[in-house]
N, C-alpha and C positions, 0 to 999 in steps of 0.2 A: 370900414374894415377894422380899424383899431378897436372900435367899440365891441365888435363881434369877437375879435381875438381876445379882448380883455374878458368878455363874458365867458367865452370858452375856457380860458385859463382859470377863471374863478370857479366854474363848474368842475373842472378837472381837479382843482385844489380841494373843493368840497368833497368830491368823490374819493379822493385819496385820503382825506381826513376821516371819512366814514369807513373806508376800507381798513384804515389803521385801527380805528375804534373796534371794528368787528374782529380783527385779528387779535387785538389785545384781550378782548372778551373771550375769544376762543382759547387763547393761550392760558388765561386764568382758569377757565373751565377744565382744560387738560391737566393743569398743575393740580387742581383740586382732586380730579379723578386719580391722578398718579399718587397723591398723598393717601387717598382713601384705599387704593389698591395695595399700596405698600403696607399700610396698617393692617389690612385684612390678611396679607401674607404673613406678617409678623405674628399676628394672633393665631393663625393656623399653625405656624411653626411652633409657637409656644404650646399650643394644645397638643401637638404631636409629641413634643418633648415631655410634657406632663404625663401623657399616656404611657410613653416609654418608661419614664421614671416610676410610675405606679406599677407597671408590669414588672420591672426589675426589682422593685421593693417587695412585691408579692413573692417573686422567686426567692429572694433572700430570706424572707420570713419563713417560707416553706422549708428551705435548707436549714435554717436555724432550728425550727421545730424538729426536723429529722435528726439533727445533730444532738439536740437535747434528749430526744427519745433514745438514741443510741448510747448517749452518756449514761442515762438512767439504767439502761439494760446492762451496760458494762459494770456499773457500780453494783447492781444486784448480783451479777456473776462474781465480781470480786468479793463481795460480802459472803456469798455462799462458799467460795473457795477458801476464804479466811476461816470460816466456821469449820469447814471440812478439815483444813490443815490443823487447826487447834484441836479438834476432836482426834485426829490421827496422832498428834504429838502426845496428847493426854493418854491415849490408849497405849502408845509405844512406851511411855515412861512408866506406866503402871504394869507393863509386861503382859498386858492382855493380848489374847490372840484375836481379838475383834478389831484389829487395826483398821481394816478396810470397811467395816460396817458403816453404812450411811455415807461413805465418801464416794464422790464421783471421780471418774478418771478424766483429766483435762489434758488437752493436747495443744 
């Protein structure tokens, strides 16, 4: 009976050793999967941030272009108003009755 108990104990010990080995292997596999999934999520998050940044950059570029166009338009208007004002002053100083010829009314 002692021999059979000893054999049973050794078989149990071997079974536990194999079970431990299988569990360690499974744990290692799960850790690797976790690391891989984490990296994939980080990459996905980075891609989403990149896309958002590109979209925001495009919006800012468009707004800048619109502001530059508005600036050019305002400069043109200012230049025309300055010319009209100078023309008006020249005519006024010379006593000409053509004060308002060619001058636009600005509000």
